[in-house]
C-alpha positions, 0 to 999 in steps of 0.5 A, spaced: 610 725 426 605 719 423 598 719 425 593 713 425 587 713 422 585 705 422 578 705 426 579 703 433 577 696 434 570 694 436 569 692 442 567 685 443 560 683 444 557 678 448 553 672 445 551 669 452 550 671 459 548 669 465 543 672 470 546 674 476 540 678 479 533 680 477 529 686 479 523 686 477 521 692 479 528 695 478 532 699 482 529 700 488 533 707 489 531 710 482 525 716 484 522 714 477 514 712 477 515 708 471 521 703 473 523 698 469 525 690 470 533 690 470 537 685 470 545 684 472 547 679 468 556 676 466 556 675 459 560 669 458 565 670 452 569 676 455 566 676 461 563 683 461 558 685 467 551 687 463 545 690 465 539 688 460 532 689 459 528 683 460 521 683 455 516 684 458 512 678 462 519 675 463 521 673 469 528 670 470 532 666 475 539 666 478 544 662 474 539 662 468 543 662 461 540 668 456 541 670 449 543 677 449 546 677 440 544 678 434 538 677 433 531 674 436 532 674 442 527 670 447 528 673 454 531 679 453 529 685 450 535 690 449 542 691 452 542 697 457 550 697 457 556 695 461 556 696 469 562 697 473 561 692 479 561 697 484 554 697 481 552 690 482 546 688 487 549 685 493 546 679 490 549 680 484 556 680 487 555 674 491 553 670 485 558 673 481 564 668 483 559 662 483 557 664 476 564 665 474 566 658 476 561 656 472 564 659 466 571 658 467 568 650 468 565 651 462 571 653 458 577 650 462 581 650 456 581 657 455 583 659 462 588 652 461 592 656 455 593 662 461 597 657 464 601 654 457 602 661 454 603 666 459 609 670 458 614 675 461 611 682 461 617 686 464 624 683 466 622 683 473 614 680 472 611 675 469 604 673 466 604 668 471 605 672 477 598 676 476 594 672 480 593 672 486 596 667 491 603 666 486 608 667 487 616 666 483 616 660 486 610 657 483 611 660 477 618 657 475 615 651 477 609 652 472 613 654 466 618 649 468 613 643 468 610 646 462 616 646 458 616 638 459 609 637 457 602 643 456 598 642 461 591 638 459 586 640 465 586 644 472 587 637 476 593 637 471 596 643 474 595 641 481 598 634 480 605 637 477 605 643 480 605 642 488 602 646 494 599 650 489 593 654 490 587 652 487 588 653 480 581 655 478 580 659 484 585 664 483 583 665 476 576 667 479 580 671 484 584 675 478 578 676 475 574 679 480 580 684 481 580 686 474 573 687 474 574 691 480 580 696 476 585 695 481 590 692 477 592 696 470 594 689 467 587 685 464 588 678 463 582 675 462 577 681 461 576 687 456 
């Protein structure tokens, strides 16, 4: 049996993140005397939930965009690591859908491509059906509409596919489901 000795693909790195919550005095449940400030953030490119350590004297606000890539960083000292959705503070959890909405709006074409290129997963299941609220009827309407002409925007999808739930909202819901780990398929995260 052949063995694959090729190196595993490096995990994609985030360059920018949106602050979800800034805990100036660290987590309240930590017992350490040397609590350091913590930032919970959403990575913009790969939709990773991250824990960041800000530079001393830095004050951050929710929805503030920070640079976390290689090279000189203004506000962030280092990336502590990825965190699960369950570790988000109540504030970060409440801000997450709004931050996702913002990221999707700023990168709309990337998400429109999903609607234009989604393919069957199995004989009975299509990638489009992974979106909450989208059944076989809507799936076939999307497939037929994109054959005529690729979608150009979320508004274009809404105009051409009747009675479809708001496409941006269902993408946000799908990303939240993926972050919760409730589905084996990863369409937008990971």
